[in-house]
C-alpha positions in Angstrom: -0.2 -0.1 -0.1 1.0 3.5 -0.8 2.2 5.8 2.4 -1.3 7.9 1.5 -3.5 4.6 1.3 -2.0 3.9 4.7 -2.4 7.3 5.7 -5.8 7.3 4.9 -6.9 4.1 6.3 -4.8 4.9 9.4 -7.4 8.2 10.1 -10.9 6.5 9.2 -9.3 3.8 11.7 -8.5 6.6 14.3 -12.4 7.8 13.3 -14.3 4.5 13.8 -12.1 3.9 16.7 -13.0 7.2 18.4 -14.1 7.3 21.9 -13.6 3.7 22.0 -12.9 2.1 25.5 -11.1 -1.8 26.0 -14.6 -3.5 27.5 -12.3 -6.1 28.7 -8.9 -4.2 30.2 -9.0 -7.0 33.1 -8.2 -10.3 30.6 -5.9 -11.1 28.2 -6.4 -10.3 24.7 -7.8 -13.3 22.4 -4.6 -12.5 20.0 -2.0 -10.7 21.7 0.3 -8.3 19.3 3.2 -9.7 20.4 2.4 -13.9 19.0 5.5 -15.8 18.4 3.6 -17.9 16.0 0.4 -18.1 14.1 0.0 -21.4 15.7 0.0 -19.7 19.1 -2.1 -17.0 18.3 -4.8 -18.9 16.9 -4.4 -21.2 20.1 -4.5 -18.7 22.6 -7.9 -17.3 20.6 -9.6 -20.4 21.5 -7.9 -20.6 24.8 -9.4 -16.9 25.8 -12.1 -17.6 23.9 -13.1 -19.9 25.5 -12.2 -18.6 29.4 -14.5 -15.7 28.1 -17.5 -17.3 27.0 -17.8 -20.9 27.3 -17.4 -24.3 25.5 -20.2 -24.0 23.3 -19.0 -22.1 20.5 -18.5 -23.1 16.4 -15.9 -24.9 15.5 -12.8 -22.4 15.1 -10.5 -23.6 11.6 -7.3 -22.6 13.5 -5.2 -22.0 10.3 -4.2 -18.5 8.2 -6.1 -17.0 6.3 -4.8 -18.7 2.6 -5.2 -22.1 4.4 -8.9 -21.3 5.2 -10.0 -20.1 2.2 -8.3 -22.6 0.5 -10.0 -25.3 2.7 -13.7 -23.7 2.3 -13.6 -23.0 -2.0 -11.8 -25.8 -2.9 -11.9 -28.7 0.0 -8.9 -30.4 -0.8 -8.9 -34.0 -0.2 -12.7 -34.8 -1.2 -11.2 -35.2 -5.0 -12.0 -31.5 -6.1 -15.6 -32.2 -5.4 -18.0 -28.8 -5.4 -20.6 -30.1 -3.8 -17.9 -30.6 -0.5 -17.2 -27.0 -0.2 -19.0 -24.6 1.9 -19.5 -20.1 2.3 -16.3 -18.9 4.6 -17.8 -17.3 8.0 -15.1 -15.0 9.3 -15.6 -13.7 12.9 -13.9 -10.2 13.6 -13.6 -9.4 17.3 -12.4 -6.2 18.8 -12.3 -5.3 22.7 -13.1 -2.0 21.9 -16.9 -2.7 20.8 -19.7 -2.4 23.4 -20.6 -5.6 22.2 -17.7 -7.4 22.6 -18.6 -9.2 25.3 -23.0 -9.7 24.3 -22.4 -10.2 20.3 -20.2 -13.7 21.7 -21.9 -14.3 24.4 -25.8 -14.0 23.1 -24.9 -14.1 19.4 -22.1 -17.0 18.0 -22.5 -18.8 20.8 -26.4 -19.3 20.6 -27.6 -23.3 20.0 -28.9 -22.2 17.0 -26.2 -20.1 15.1 -23.7 -22.3 17.0 -24.9 -25.3 15.0 -25.8 -23.5 11.5 -22.1 -22.6 11.4 -21.0 -25.9 12.4 -22.8 -27.6 9.8 -23.0 -25.2 6.9 -19.4 -22.4 7.3 -16.4 -23.1 7.2 -15.3 -20.4 10.3 -12.3 -18.7 11.0 -11.7 -15.9 13.4 -9.1 -12.9 14.2 -9.1 -10.0 17.4 -7.8 -7.0 15.8 -8.2 -5.3 19.4 -4.5 -4.1 18.6 -4.0 -1.7 15.0 -0.6 -4.1 14.2 -3.0 -6.7 14.2 -5.8 -5.5 12.3 -3.2 -4.4 9.0 -2.1 -8.2 9.5 -5.3 -8.8 8.7 -5.7 -6.2 5.8 -2.1 -7.6 4.7 -3.5 -11.4 4.3 -6.9 -9.6 2.4 -4.6 -8.0 -0.4 -2.5 -11.4 -1.0 -5.5 -13.1 -1.6 -7.3 -10.0 -3.4 -10.3 -9.9 -1.7 -10.9 -6.1 -1.9 -14.3 -6.6 -1.5 -13.8 -8.1 1.7 -11.8 -4.9 2.8 -14.3 -2.5 1.4 -17.6 -3.9 3.1 -15.3 -3.2 6.9 -13.5 -0.2 5.7 -15.7 2.7 7.1 -17.4 0.5 9.6 -17.5 2.0 13.4 -15.5 -0.1 15.7 -18.8 -0.4 18.0 -20.1 -2.3 14.9 -17.8 -5.4 16.1 -17.6 -8.0 16.3 -18.2 -9.2 12.9 -19.4 -12.0 10.9 -19.1 -11.6 7.6 -19.9 -14.4 5.2 -17.7 -14.7 2.0 -18.4 -16.8 -0.8 -16.6 -17.3 -4.2 -17.8 -16.8 -7.7 -16.2 -17.4 -10.7 -12.7 -15.9 -9.0 -14.1 -13.3 -7.3 -14.5 -13.0 -3.4 -17.7 -11.3 -2.1 -19.3 -10.3 0.9 -22.8 -12.6 0.7 -23.6 -11.2 4.0 -22.0 -8.7 6.7 -23.6 -9.1 10.7 -22.3 -6.8 13.0 -22.3 -6.3 16.7 -25.7 -4.6 16.6 -27.4 -7.3 14.9 -29.9 -9.5 17.0 -30.4 -13.7 17.7 -33.3 -13.1 14.5 -30.5 -10.9 12.0 -28.0 -12.7 12.2 -29.5 -16.0 11.4 -31.8 -14.6 8.5 -28.5 -13.1 7.4 -26.9 -16.1 7.3 -29.2 -18.2 5.5 -29.5 -15.5 3.3 -25.6 -15.7 3.0 -25.4 -20.2 2.8 -28.6 -19.3 0.1 -26.4 -17.2 -2.5 -23.7 -19.4 -1.2 -26.4 -22.2 -3.0 -27.4 -20.7 -6.0 -23.5 -20.3 -6.7 -22.4 -23.9 -6.0 -25.4 -25.1 -8.4 -24.6 -23.1 -10.7 -20.7 -24.4 -10.4 -22.3 -27.9 -10.6 -23.8 -27.7 -13.1 -21.4 -26.8 -15.1 -19.3 -29.2 -13.9 -21.5 -32.0 -15.0 -21.3 -30.2 -18.1 -17.9 -30.2 -18.1 -17.9 -33.5 -17.0 -20.3 -34.9 -19.8 -18.1 -33.2 -21.9 -14.8 -34.8 -20.7 -17.2 -38.3 -20.9 -18.3 -37.6 -24.9 -14.7 -36.7 -25.5 -13.0 -39.6 -24.0 -15.4 -41.7 -26.0 -14.3 -40.1 -29.4 -10.8 -40.8 -28.2 -11.6 -44.4 -27.8 -13.3 -45.1 -30.7 -11.1 -43.4 -32.8 -8.4 -45.6 -31.1 -10.6 -49.1 -31.6 -11.3 -47.4 -35.2 -7.1 -47.2 -35.5 -6.5 -50.4 -34.7 -9.8 -52.4 -36.6 -7.9 -50.3 -39.9 -4.3 -51.7 -38.7 -5.3 -54.8 -38.2 -7.7 -55.0 -41.6 -4.5 -53.7 -43.3 -1.8 -56.3 -41.3 -4.6 -59.1 -42.1 -4.4 -57.8 -46.1 -0.6 -57.7 -46.7 -1.2 -61.3 -44.6 -3.0 -62.6 -47.8 -1.0 -60.7 -50.2 2.3 -61.5 -48.6 1.2 -65.7 -48.5 -0.7 -64.9 -52.1 2.6 -64.3 -53.2 4.6 -66.7 -51.3 2.4 -69.2 -53.3 2.6 -68.0 -56.2 6.5 -67.9 -56.1 6.5 -71.2 -54.7 4.6 -72.4 -57.7 6.5 -71.2 -60.2 9.7 -72.9 -58.6 8.2 -76.0 -58.6 6.5 -75.6 -62.3 11.0 -74.2 -63.0 12.1 -77.6 -61.3 9.6 -79.6 -62.9 11.0 -77.8 -66.3 14.7 -78.2 -65.8 14.1 -81.9 -64.0 12.7 -82.6 -67.2 15.6 -81.3 -69.8 17.8 -83.3 -67.6 16.3 -86.5 -68.0 15.0 -85.9 -71.8 18.5 -87.4 -73.5 17.3 -90.2 -71.1 14.0 -91.1 -72.7 15.0 -92.8 -76.2 13.2 -91.6 -79.5 10.3 -93.1 -80.8 10.3 -95.7 -83.1 9.4 -94.5 -86.6 6.1 -94.5 -87.6 6.1 -97.8 -90.2 8.5 -99.9 -87.3 6.4 -103.4 -86.4 6.2 -104.3 -82.8 5.6 -101.1 -81.0 3.7 -101.0 -78.0 1.7 -98.1 -77.8 1.9 -96.4 -74.1 -0.8 -94.3 -73.1 0.1 -91.9 -70.4 -2.5 -90.0 -68.0 -0.8 -87.2 -66.6 -1.8 -85.2 -63.1 -3.2 -82.6 -64.6 -6.0 -85.0 -66.7 -4.4 -85.1 -70.0 -3.6 -88.3 -71.6 -0.2 -88.2 -73.9 0.7 -91.6 -76.0 3.8 -92.7 -76.6 5.1 -95.8 -78.9 
């Protein structure tokens, strides 16, 4: 971000948080500003959240935002099955909001909201009580090209926190389908969650139809390739058979010609050994009638 952009962001943050007071000064922050690693930051968040508001809460993804986005919208390990994907619910906490304790206790940890988030969403959480953590969140959002999420939250007052955003992915673009603020009631939160899920469901249905069409096209293409390969194999077999027949025919003809030539040569060799026929007026002549293999007859005196 440019210097002017960062300055403008800081000014807006100051204006939105002006007059805000930490409502939990006697409690450890959900995420400290100097966390040693992200793993410890997420573990600290869950531990602190449960110590404040109890164990009955939606399961938080204890992983970086990028990994949470991947799990929600790509669902690795399921064969990239579109039906296994879920919308992403981002819980953004701030101890400087007047609803910092009310919202988690009465909204987020309520039976209906907690159950709905567990069954239908991937829920990820972060604490922006410290400005350093807020800037870190904005840095991640920019890195993931989730600018629309930044835009929807940039001009909110600190007293709109905590936030619960329903983020969907539509044709490669991340959008905020619903924004639940710390001022919303349980009924409003439920309505917005259902609305956000319905928005995602319509996107998912379109994606499923596209996936089905793509699979059908790939199936047809595979069948065409298989048919083409089979046709090639059949043609090759026919050509090989024809070539074999022609070769065998040629070999047979060559063998016949060799045999005829051998017989002719043999006859030429034996011809001098055969005495000439006696004269036609000779007496005491024997007539020999020969039947040849081809059925013809030959008479010799």
